[in-house]
C-alpha positions as CSV (number, residue, x, y, z in Angstrom):
1,M,-23.6,16.8,-13.3
2,N,-25.0,13.6,-14.4
3,L,-24.5,10.0,-13.0
4,E,-22.1,9.3,-14.9
5,S,-20.4,12.4,-14.4
6,I,-20.4,11.6,-10.8
7,K,-19.1,7.8,-11.7
8,D,-16.4,8.9,-13.9
9,F,-14.8,11.5,-11.1
10,I,-14.9,8.8,-8.6
11,K,-13.3,6.0,-11.0
12,H,-10.3,9.0,-11.6
13,N,-10.0,10.3,-8.3
14,A,-10.8,7.0,-5.8
15,G,-7.0,7.1,-4.3
16,A,-7.7,10.8,-3.3
17,I,-11.2,10.4,-2.1
18,L,-10.2,7.4,0.3
19,T,-7.0,9.5,1.6
20,V,-9.0,12.2,2.7
21,V,-11.9,9.6,4.2
22,S,-9.1,7.6,5.7
23,C,-8.0,11.1,7.5
24,A,-11.5,12.1,8.4
25,G,-12.0,8.5,9.8
26,V,-8.6,9.0,11.9
27,V,-10.3,11.9,13.7
28,G,-13.6,10.4,13.9
29,T,-12.5,7.2,15.3
30,A,-10.7,9.7,18.1
31,V,-13.7,11.7,18.6
32,C,-16.0,8.4,19.0
33,A,-13.6,6.7,21.3
34,A,-13.7,10.0,23.6
35,H,-17.3,10.0,23.3
36,D,-17.7,6.3,24.3
37,A,-15.2,6.4,27.3
38,V,-17.7,8.6,28.8
39,K,-21.1,6.7,28.7
40,A,-18.7,3.6,29.3
41,R,-17.7,5.6,32.5
42,D,-20.9,6.3,33.5
43,V,-22.5,2.8,33.1
44,M,-19.7,1.8,35.0
45,L,-20.1,4.2,38.0
46,E,-24.2,3.0,38.0
47,I,-23.1,-0.8,38.2
48,E,-21.2,-0.1,41.1
49,M,-23.7,1.8,42.8
50,E,-26.4,-0.3,42.3
51,H,-25.3,-3.9,41.5
52,D,-21.8,-3.9,43.4
53,D,-21.2,-7.7,43.6
54,M,-22.4,-7.9,39.5
55,P,-19.9,-10.9,37.7
56,K,-17.4,-9.4,35.5
57,S,-18.5,-11.2,32.3
58,E,-22.1,-9.1,33.3
59,V,-19.9,-5.9,33.8
60,V,-18.1,-6.5,30.0
61,R,-21.7,-7.1,28.6
62,H,-23.0,-3.7,29.9
63,V,-19.9,-1.8,28.8
64,V,-19.6,-3.4,25.2
65,P,-22.0,-1.7,23.6
66,C,-20.7,1.7,24.7
67,Y,-17.9,1.4,22.3
68,I,-20.0,0.5,19.2
69,S,-19.7,3.6,17.2
70,T,-15.7,3.5,18.1
71,V,-15.8,-0.1,16.5
72,L,-17.7,0.7,13.7
73,M,-15.6,3.8,13.0
74,A,-12.3,2.3,13.0
75,G,-13.2,-0.8,10.7
76,A,-14.5,2.0,8.4
77,T,-11.6,3.5,8.4
78,I,-9.5,0.5,8.4
79,A,-11.6,-0.3,5.0
80,C,-10.6,3.2,3.7
81,V,-7.0,2.8,4.3
82,I,-6.7,-0.9,2.4
83,G,-8.6,0.2,-0.3
84,H,-6.4,2.9,-1.1
85,H,-3.6,0.4,-0.8
86,Q,-4.8,-2.0,-3.1
87,I,-5.6,1.0,-5.7
88,S,-2.2,2.1,-5.2
89,A,-0.7,-1.0,-5.3
90,G,-2.8,-1.9,-8.9
91,K,-1.4,1.1,-10.2
92,I,2.1,0.4,-9.4
93,A,1.8,-3.1,-10.9
94,A,0.4,-1.4,-14.2
95,Y,3.4,1.4,-14.3
96,A,5.9,-1.6,-13.8
97,S,4.1,-3.3,-16.4
98,A,4.3,-1.1,-19.3
99,Y,7.7,-0.2,-18.5
100,T,8.5,-3.7,-19.1
101,M,6.8,-3.7,-21.8
102,A,8.7,-0.9,-22.9
103,T,12.0,-2.2,-22.2
104,K,11.5,-5.3,-23.8
105,A,10.5,-3.1,-27.2
106,A,13.8,-0.5,-26.7
107,S,16.0,-4.0,-26.5
108,E,14.4,-5.4,-29.8
109,Y,15.4,-2.1,-31.4
110,R,18.8,-1.9,-30.0
111,T,19.4,-5.4,-31.1
112,K,18.0,-4.6,-34.8
113,I,20.8,-1.8,-34.4
114,V,23.4,-3.5,-33.4
115,E,22.6,-6.4,-36.3
116,E,22.2,-3.4,-39.3
117,L,25.0,-1.2,-38.2
118,G,27.4,-3.4,-36.1
119,K,28.3,-2.8,-32.6
120,E,30.6,0.0,-32.8
121,K,27.9,2.3,-34.3
122,A,25.6,1.5,-32.2
123,Q,27.9,2.4,-29.3
124,E,28.7,5.8,-31.4
125,I,24.8,6.3,-30.9
126,D,24.6,5.6,-27.2
127,D,27.5,8.0,-26.4
128,E,25.7,10.7,-28.8
129,I,22.5,10.0,-26.7
130,S,24.5,10.1,-23.4
131,K,26.4,13.3,-24.3
132,E,22.4,14.9,-25.1
133,H,21.9,13.6,-21.7
134,I,24.5,15.5,-20.2
135,C,24.4,18.8,-22.0
136,K,20.5,18.6,-21.0
137,N,21.7,18.4,-17.3
138,P,24.9,19.6,-16.7
139,P,26.9,18.3,-13.5
140,S,26.6,20.6,-10.8
141,D,27.2,20.7,-6.9
142,Q,23.7,21.1,-5.8
143,D,22.6,18.0,-7.7
144,L,25.4,15.8,-7.0
145,I,24.8,12.7,-4.7
146,P,27.7,11.3,-2.5
147,G,28.8,8.1,-3.3
148,I,31.9,5.8,-2.8
149,G,34.7,6.9,-5.1
150,D,36.3,10.0,-6.7
151,V,35.2,9.4,-10.1
152,L,32.0,12.0,-11.6
153,C,29.6,9.7,-12.6
154,Y,26.4,9.9,-14.5
155,D,23.7,7.3,-13.8
156,Q,21.7,7.8,-17.5
157,L,18.5,5.8,-16.0
158,M,17.6,7.6,-13.0
159,D,19.4,11.3,-15.0
160,R,21.7,11.6,-11.9
161,Y,25.5,12.3,-11.1
162,F,27.3,10.8,-8.4
163,H,30.8,10.0,-7.4
164,S,32.3,6.6,-7.5
165,D,34.5,4.6,-9.5
166,P,34.6,1.7,-12.3
167,E,35.6,-0.8,-9.8
168,S,33.3,-0.5,-6.8
169,I,30.2,0.1,-9.8
170,R,31.9,-3.5,-11.3
171,K,32.1,-5.2,-7.5
172,A,28.2,-4.2,-6.7
173,V,27.2,-5.8,-10.1
174,N,29.4,-8.8,-9.5
175,D,28.4,-8.7,-5.3
176,L,24.4,-8.9,-6.6
177,N,24.6,-11.1,-9.6
178,Y,26.6,-13.5,-7.3
179,E,23.9,-13.4,-5.0
180,L,21.2,-14.2,-7.7
181,I,23.4,-17.4,-8.6
182,N,24.1,-18.7,-5.0
183,G,21.4,-16.9,-3.1
184,P,17.8,-18.1,-2.0
185,G,16.0,-15.4,-4.4
186,L,15.8,-15.1,-7.8
187,W,15.3,-11.5,-7.6
188,V,17.7,-8.3,-6.7
189,S,16.5,-4.7,-7.1
190,L,17.3,-1.6,-8.6
191,N,17.5,-0.2,-4.8
192,E,20.1,-3.4,-3.9
193,F,22.6,-1.8,-6.6
194,Y,22.2,1.5,-5.7
195,D,22.6,0.5,-2.1
196,K,25.7,-0.9,-2.6
197,L,27.0,2.5,-4.5
198,G,26.1,4.3,-1.2
199,L,23.3,6.1,-3.2
200,D,19.6,7.1,-2.4
201,P,16.6,4.7,-3.1
202,A,15.0,5.4,-6.7
203,P,11.0,6.3,-6.5
204,I,10.3,3.1,-8.2
205,G,13.7,1.2,-7.5
206,E,11.9,-1.6,-5.6
207,E,10.0,-2.1,-8.6
208,L,12.5,-3.1,-11.3
209,G,15.5,-5.1,-11.2
210,W,17.0,-8.1,-12.4
211,T,16.4,-12.0,-12.5
212,I,18.8,-14.9,-12.5
213,D,17.6,-15.2,-16.2
214,D,18.6,-11.4,-17.3
215,R,21.3,-10.8,-14.8
216,L,22.8,-7.4,-14.0
217,N,25.5,-5.8,-16.8
218,V,26.3,-2.3,-16.9
219,S,28.6,-0.4,-19.7
220,F,30.8,2.8,-19.4
221,S,31.6,5.3,-21.4
222,S,33.5,9.2,-20.9
223,M,32.1,11.7,-21.8
224,L,32.6,15.9,-21.2
225,S,29.7,17.9,-20.4
226,N,29.2,21.5,-21.9
227,N,31.4,23.1,-19.1
228,N,34.4,20.5,-19.8
229,I,34.1,18.5,-16.7
230,P,34.9,14.8,-17.5
231,C,32.2,12.4,-16.7
232,L,32.2,8.6,-16.2
233,V,28.6,7.4,-18.0
234,M,27.2,4.0,-16.3
235,R,24.3,2.6,-18.4
236,F,22.5,-0.6,-17.8
237,S,23.2,-3.3,-20.5
238,T,20.3,-5.5,-19.1
239,S,17.7,-2.9,-18.4
240,P,16.0,-3.5,-15.1
241,V,12.2,-5.4,-15.5
242,A,9.3,-5.3,-13.2
243,D,9.3,-8.5,-10.6
244,T,6.4,-10.0,-12.3
245,T,5.7,-12.9,-9.2
246,R,5.5,-10.3,-7.0
247,R,2.5,-9.7,-4.8
248,Y,1.7,-5.7,-4.1
């Protein structure tokens, strides 16, 4: 394996390497602390036997060097943890930016479809896409997420089913948009919306959301699954985007 191969391996596996090193560092710090504590105890006993009246400042000066290896090991471990966080944060930011660009392209494409074919035809296309999603992933008791309401709903963005109703969903939309307009922040996350519906957070739900300029909006359509279960499809008319002002 040449030097370039080693560099590529480290570059593409830096996160995993830092995770392993961090775990080893935690164990190493504990071992060093136990070992250094024995050395410090021996120094303290020697001081008590030979210098019973030694000032505390001098005692500290003799004991502190015993813990140098523990401090170094802990510092190295902390540096690995911070490095791993920075790498992970950079990846999240990159994924969020890529999602935003894809969302923008899809929005422009949909706008063009509406201009060329009209709203009714565009709605028909949306319904066909939703129908395909539901046919590929029909509702089942195992996949159903409890929520607020009695109507079976399908979240097309996260490809999951839950119980709610149009009134509860509209109320969640209105509440969050009210917070955007009147609250101190200029951003609400996707997970805040899901929380209002009593749903579990999405893995990337903290990185995506809506701004005061592009507020949250949803649309509905009714579908039958391939096992003839009626379902209310929920789509985000305004797609959530990455928070470009967020510091990861």
